[in-house]
C-alpha positions in Angstrom: 124.5 51.3 52.8 128.2 51.1 52.1 129.4 47.6 51.1 133.0 46.5 51.3 134.6 45.8 48.0 134.3 42.1 47.3 135.7 40.5 44.2 134.8 36.9 43.9 135.8 34.4 41.3 135.5 30.7 40.9 138.6 28.5 40.6 137.8 25.1 39.1 140.2 22.3 39.7 138.8 19.4 37.8 135.0 19.1 38.0 134.6 18.4 41.7 136.4 21.2 43.5 134.8 24.6 43.6 136.5 27.5 45.4 135.5 31.1 45.8 138.0 33.8 46.8 136.8 37.1 48.1 138.9 40.2 48.8 137.4 42.0 51.7 138.7 45.2 53.1 137.3 44.9 56.6 139.1 46.5 59.6 136.8 44.3 61.8 138.6 41.2 60.7 142.0 42.6 61.7 143.2 42.7 65.3 140.7 45.2 66.8 140.3 46.5 70.2 137.3 48.3 71.7 138.8 51.7 71.3 139.5 51.5 67.6 136.0 50.0 67.0 134.3 52.7 69.0 136.3 55.4 67.1 135.3 54.2 63.7 131.9 54.6 62.1 129.9 51.4 61.5 129.8 52.1 57.8 133.2 53.4 57.1 136.2 51.4 56.0 139.6 52.8 56.6 141.5 53.4 53.3 144.8 52.3 54.7 143.7 48.9 56.0 145.1 46.1 53.9 142.7 43.7 52.3 142.2 40.2 53.8 141.7 37.4 51.4 139.0 35.1 52.6 138.8 31.7 51.0 135.3 30.2 50.6 134.9 26.6 49.6 131.5 27.3 47.9 129.3 30.1 46.9 126.8 29.1 49.6 129.5 29.5 52.2 130.3 33.0 50.9 126.6 33.9 50.9 126.2 32.6 54.4 129.2 34.6 55.6 127.9 37.8 54.0 124.5 37.3 55.6 126.2 36.7 59.0 128.4 39.8 58.5 125.3 41.9 57.6 123.4 40.7 60.7 126.4 41.6 62.9 126.6 45.0 61.4 122.9 45.6 61.8 123.2 44.6 65.5 125.9 47.2 66.1 124.0 50.1 64.6 123.3 52.7 67.4 119.8 53.4 68.6 118.5 56.6 70.1 118.7 56.8 73.9 115.0 57.2 74.4 113.9 54.8 71.7 110.3 53.8 71.2 110.0 50.0 71.6 108.3 49.9 68.2 110.9 52.0 66.4 112.5 50.6 63.3 116.0 50.9 64.7 115.3 48.9 67.8 113.2 46.3 66.1 116.0 45.8 63.5 118.6 45.4 66.2 116.5 42.9 68.1 115.7 40.9 65.0 119.4 40.8 64.0 120.3 39.6 67.5 117.6 37.0 67.4 118.8 35.7 64.1 122.4 35.6 65.3 121.2 33.7 68.4 119.6 31.1 66.2 122.8 30.8 64.2 124.9 30.1 67.3 122.3 27.9 68.9 122.1 25.6 65.9 125.5 25.8 64.3 126.2 23.7 61.3 129.5 22.0 60.8 130.3 24.8 58.4 130.6 27.3 61.2 133.1 25.1 63.1 135.2 24.3 60.1 135.1 27.6 58.1 138.0 30.0 58.7 135.9 33.0 57.5 133.2 32.1 60.0 135.6 31.7 62.8 137.1 35.1 62.0 133.6 36.5 61.8 132.7 35.1 65.2 135.9 36.5 66.7 135.8 40.0 65.2 132.2 40.7 64.2 130.0 38.9 66.6 132.2 39.6 69.6 132.3 43.3 68.8 128.5 43.2 68.6 128.3 41.5 72.0 130.7 43.9 73.6 128.6 46.9 72.5 125.1 45.3 73.1 126.1 43.6 76.4 126.0 47.0 78.1 122.8 48.2 76.5 120.2 49.9 78.7 117.5 48.3 76.6 116.6 45.1 78.4 115.7 43.0 75.4 119.0 43.9 73.6 120.9 43.0 76.8 119.1 39.7 77.2 119.6 38.6 73.6 123.3 39.6 73.8 123.7 37.6 77.0 122.0 34.6 75.4 124.4 34.7 72.4 127.3 35.0 74.8 126.2 31.9 76.7 125.9 30.0 73.5 129.3 31.1 72.4 130.8 29.9 75.7 129.0 26.6 75.4 129.7 25.8 71.8 132.7 27.9 70.6 135.0 28.3 73.6 137.8 26.4 71.9 137.9 29.0 69.1 137.1 32.1 71.2 139.0 31.9 74.5 140.7 35.4 74.1 137.5 37.0 72.8 135.3 35.6 75.6 137.8 37.0 78.2 137.8 40.4 76.5 133.9 40.5 76.4 133.8 39.6 80.1 136.3 42.3 81.0 134.6 44.9 78.8 131.2 44.2 80.4 132.6 44.8 83.9 133.7 48.3 83.1 
């Protein structure tokens, strides 16, 4: 599995402030549209995309973000058209969507206050929902719909444009 280049380092200002900076080359955190997302492979990272500097307050915040990003990527992976309900690919997708649902159902204050998480919600989770919201697999569609409902209920202040885009994409 290809990992984005991440260089983290701690900045200590006194003994109480701990900051982690990560340089992440992620086209999904830039202004993306459905066409550019569909054109790119899930694993590839464009060489000409500038890096985005994400600032994490703690190592735990960075770890939580990396886990969230991994779940979003796993939920986007394609599954074969005639997929066995017990296949590894489908079960991985369903499990990742279930875990993402738990995250948005029980958000900590970290998710509402962390800029990297808000960017992740906008550009990683919303891409996942736009792809899985039209899935012919009923369980994938249901989990995606449940996540979408939770986003509307709990994150509408942060995701107005993305919610509109998902709704418009799903109608097509």
